[in-house]
C-alpha positions as CSV (number, residue, x, y, z in Angstrom):
1,M,0.0,0.0,0.0
2,A,1.4,3.4,-0.9
3,D,0.9,5.0,2.5
4,H,3.1,2.4,4.3
5,P,6.8,3.3,4.3
6,K,9.3,0.8,2.9
7,E,11.4,-0.8,5.6
8,D,14.5,1.0,4.3
9,E,12.8,4.3,4.8
10,L,12.8,3.6,8.6
11,T,16.5,2.6,8.7
12,P,18.5,5.0,10.8
13,E,21.2,7.2,9.2
14,T,24.7,6.1,10.1
15,T,27.9,8.0,10.7
16,E,30.9,6.9,8.7
17,G,33.5,5.2,10.8
18,F,31.3,4.9,13.9
19,K,31.4,1.5,15.6
20,V,29.1,0.5,18.4
21,G,31.2,-0.2,21.5
22,E,31.5,-3.5,23.3
23,K,28.5,-4.4,25.4
24,K,29.1,-4.4,29.1
25,T,26.9,-5.3,32.0
26,I,25.9,-2.7,34.7
27,D,28.2,-4.4,37.2
28,E,31.1,-4.2,34.7
29,Y,30.5,-0.4,34.2
30,Q,30.3,0.2,38.0
31,K,33.6,-1.7,38.6
32,L,35.4,-0.1,35.7
33,D,38.3,2.0,36.9
34,A,36.9,2.4,40.4
35,N,39.8,4.7,41.4
36,D,39.4,7.1,38.5
37,E,37.5,10.2,39.8
38,S,36.6,11.5,36.3
39,L,35.2,8.2,35.3
40,R,33.3,8.0,38.5
41,K,31.7,11.4,37.7
42,W,30.9,10.2,34.2
43,K,29.2,7.1,35.5
44,A,27.2,9.2,38.0
45,S,26.1,11.4,35.1
46,L,24.7,8.3,33.5
47,G,22.9,7.4,36.7
48,L,25.1,4.5,37.6
49,G,25.4,3.9,41.3
50,T,22.6,6.3,42.4
51,G,19.4,4.9,43.8
52,D,18.1,1.4,43.8
53,S,17.2,-0.5,40.6
54,I,13.6,-0.6,39.6
55,S,14.2,-2.9,36.6
56,D,11.8,-5.8,36.4
57,P,13.9,-9.0,36.0
58,N,10.9,-10.8,34.4
59,D,10.5,-8.2,31.7
60,P,13.2,-8.6,28.9
61,R,12.5,-5.2,27.4
62,T,15.4,-2.7,27.6
63,C,13.3,0.4,26.8
64,I,9.7,1.0,27.6
65,I,8.0,4.0,25.9
66,V,5.6,5.2,28.6
67,S,4.0,8.2,26.8
68,L,4.2,10.4,23.8
69,G,3.3,14.0,23.8
70,L,2.8,17.1,21.6
71,E,3.5,20.6,22.9
72,V,2.1,23.5,21.0
73,E,2.7,27.1,22.1
74,G,-0.4,28.5,23.8
75,R,-2.3,25.2,23.8
76,P,-2.6,22.4,26.4
77,D,-0.2,19.5,25.8
78,I,-1.6,16.4,24.2
79,T,-0.3,13.3,26.0
80,I,-0.9,9.7,24.9
81,D,-0.4,7.3,27.9
82,L,0.9,4.1,26.3
83,S,0.3,2.1,29.4
84,Q,-3.4,2.3,28.6
85,P,-4.7,-0.5,26.2
86,G,-5.6,0.6,22.7
87,Q,-3.7,3.9,22.7
88,L,-1.5,3.0,19.7
89,E,-4.6,2.1,17.7
90,T,-6.2,5.4,18.6
91,L,-3.1,7.3,17.3
92,K,-3.8,5.7,13.9
93,S,-7.5,5.9,13.8
94,K,-8.2,9.3,15.3
95,P,-6.0,12.1,13.8
96,F,-5.1,15.0,16.0
97,T,-5.1,18.6,14.6
98,I,-2.1,20.9,14.2
99,K,-2.9,24.5,13.0
100,E,-0.9,25.5,10.0
101,G,2.1,27.6,11.0
102,A,2.0,26.5,14.6
103,V,5.2,25.9,16.4
104,Y,5.2,22.5,18.1
105,R,7.4,19.8,19.4
106,M,7.1,16.2,20.4
107,K,8.2,14.7,23.7
108,V,8.6,11.1,24.9
109,K,8.7,9.7,28.4
110,F,10.4,6.3,28.8
111,K,11.9,3.9,31.2
112,V,15.2,1.9,30.7
113,Q,15.8,-1.3,32.5
114,N,18.2,-4.3,32.8
115,Q,21.1,-2.8,30.8
116,I,22.6,0.4,29.3
117,L,20.6,1.7,26.4
118,S,23.0,2.9,23.7
119,G,22.1,5.4,21.0
120,L,18.3,5.6,21.2
121,K,16.9,7.3,18.1
122,Y,13.5,8.3,16.9
123,L,12.7,7.8,13.2
124,Q,9.6,9.0,11.4
125,V,8.4,8.9,7.9
126,V,5.4,11.2,7.1
127,K,3.4,10.6,3.9
128,R,0.7,12.4,2.0
129,H,-0.4,11.9,-1.6
130,G,2.5,9.5,-2.3
131,L,5.2,12.0,-1.2
132,S,7.2,11.1,1.9
133,Q,9.6,12.9,4.3
134,K,11.9,11.2,6.7
135,E,13.1,12.6,10.0
136,Q,15.5,11.3,12.6
137,E,16.1,12.6,16.1
138,M,19.0,11.3,18.3
139,L,17.8,10.9,21.9
140,G,21.0,9.6,23.5
141,S,22.3,6.8,25.7
142,Y,20.8,6.0,29.1
143,S,21.4,3.8,32.1
144,P,18.6,1.8,33.7
145,N,16.2,3.9,35.8
146,T,16.4,3.9,39.6
147,T,14.4,5.1,42.5
148,D,16.3,8.4,42.2
149,K,15.2,8.7,38.5
150,P,12.3,6.5,37.7
151,F,11.8,7.9,34.1
152,Y,13.5,9.9,31.4
153,E,11.7,12.6,29.4
154,K,13.2,13.9,26.1
155,K,11.8,16.9,24.3
156,F,12.4,17.0,20.5
157,S,13.6,20.0,18.6
158,P,10.7,22.5,17.9
159,E,9.2,22.4,14.4
160,E,6.8,24.7,12.5
161,A,3.8,23.2,10.8
162,P,3.7,24.2,7.1
163,S,1.2,26.8,5.9
164,G,-1.1,27.3,3.0
165,M,-4.0,25.7,1.3
166,L,-1.9,23.0,-0.5
167,V,-0.5,21.6,2.8
168,R,-3.8,21.3,4.6
169,G,-5.2,17.8,5.0
170,K,-4.6,14.4,6.5
171,Y,-1.1,13.0,6.9
172,T,0.0,9.4,7.9
173,A,3.2,8.7,9.7
174,T,5.1,5.6,10.7
175,S,7.5,6.1,13.6
176,K,9.9,3.9,15.6
177,F,12.3,4.1,18.5
178,I,15.5,2.2,17.6
179,D,19.0,1.9,19.3
180,D,22.6,1.5,18.1
181,D,22.1,-2.3,18.1
182,N,19.2,-1.8,15.6
183,H,16.8,-3.1,18.2
184,T,13.3,-1.6,17.6
185,H,11.7,-0.7,21.0
186,L,8.4,0.6,19.6
187,K,7.0,1.0,16.0
188,F,3.6,2.5,15.4
189,E,1.5,4.3,12.8
190,W,-0.4,7.5,13.5
191,T,-2.3,10.3,11.7
192,F,-2.6,14.0,12.0
193,E,-4.3,16.8,10.1
194,I,-3.0,20.3,9.3
195,K,-5.9,22.7,9.4
196,K,-6.4,26.5,9.0
197,D,-7.7,26.7,12.6
198,W,-7.8,24.6,15.7
């Protein structure tokens, strides 16, 4: 079907010469150069060694997307709580409205567990009338959440919705969260409409 992106459209861009580092366990990172003060500070900035683990050993997922949000200047935030059943289906079947020319940004709330999450990225392909546009946003690397920091929230770069009669209408998008190991943590389809007014 023309509105579904080809799988290669949702492949992350790569940086020439970049190689994913060797995987280490949390314990290996915590014991790494224990007497090195600068490394200790770096590990603390990742959240290693602060608070108690809240990882669920019975849940094999590394990254759990808790909610997605849309912030628009002068409007209440739209938040989709993904812990509620049926929310991903609602994103696809019930488009939300963005006023043409409005400045907006997406945000994501997520939890990391069991191991370090390296190079989390958000990929998106938006389609309308057979034309597509791909976007990628690097979210970063994260340690498992603890009682000191039970969730992470990342706000994306602000964007401006296009304006004019030709851009008004319904758009379909396919998005996914993927890491440096090319593991997809969440993939979903959604729709939105650009309108003259809210």
